[in-house]
C-alpha positions in Angstrom: -5.0 5.3 9.5 -4.7 1.8 10.6 -2.5 0.8 8.0 0.5 3.1 9.0 3.7 1.1 9.6 2.0 -1.9 7.7 4.3 -3.2 4.8 2.8 -3.6 1.3 4.0 -6.5 -0.5 3.1 -6.8 -4.3 3.2 -10.0 -6.5 5.1 -8.2 -9.0 7.4 -6.2 -7.2 9.9 -8.1 -4.9 10.9 -5.3 -2.2 8.2 -4.7 0.5 7.4 -1.1 1.1 6.3 0.7 4.3 3.1 2.5 4.4 4.1 5.9 5.9 0.7 7.6 5.8 -2.8 7.5 4.6 -4.7 10.3 2.5 -8.2 10.1 3.5 -9.0 13.9 2.5 -11.0 12.6 -0.5 -13.5 10.0 -1.6 -10.8 7.6 -2.7 -8.5 6.8 0.3 -4.8 6.6 -0.7 -2.0 4.8 1.2 1.2 6.8 1.0 4.3 4.7 0.4 8.0 5.7 0.5 10.1 4.4 -2.2 13.7 5.7 -2.0 12.6 9.1 -0.9 9.8 9.4 -3.7 6.1 9.5 -2.3 4.1 6.9 -4.0 0.3 7.2 -3.7 -1.6 3.7 -3.9 -5.4 3.7 -4.1 -6.7 1.6 -0.9 -9.1 -0.5 -3.1 -10.5 -3.8 -2.1 -9.9 -5.1 -5.7 -6.0 -4.7 -5.5 -5.9 -6.5 -2.0 -5.3 -10.1 -1.8 -4.8 -10.4 1.9 -4.5 -8.1 4.9 -2.3 -9.9 7.8 -2.9 -8.0 10.8 -0.7 -10.2 13.0 2.3 -9.3 10.9 1.3 -5.9 9.7 1.5 -6.9 5.9 -0.9 -6.2 3.0 -0.5 -8.5 0.1 -1.5 -6.8 -3.1 -1.5 -7.2 -7.0 -1.0 -3.8 -8.4 -2.0 -2.8 -12.0 1.1 -2.1 -14.2 2.2 1.3 -14.3 0.8 2.2 -10.8 4.3 1.5 -9.1 
């Protein structure tokens, strides 16, 4: 839940997206992202994260094609 109100910034997608929620009801934790009214669920997997900047509340990622 610490990532709510963080910004997710992906190398391939120019526009940063706000993390609006965290779904930890299953083994795989999912970050909830709002994309123009559509909810995206992004796995909170270490292999997708390049850097977590806690000072600026940003997560830098490299998400696989088709996920966003």
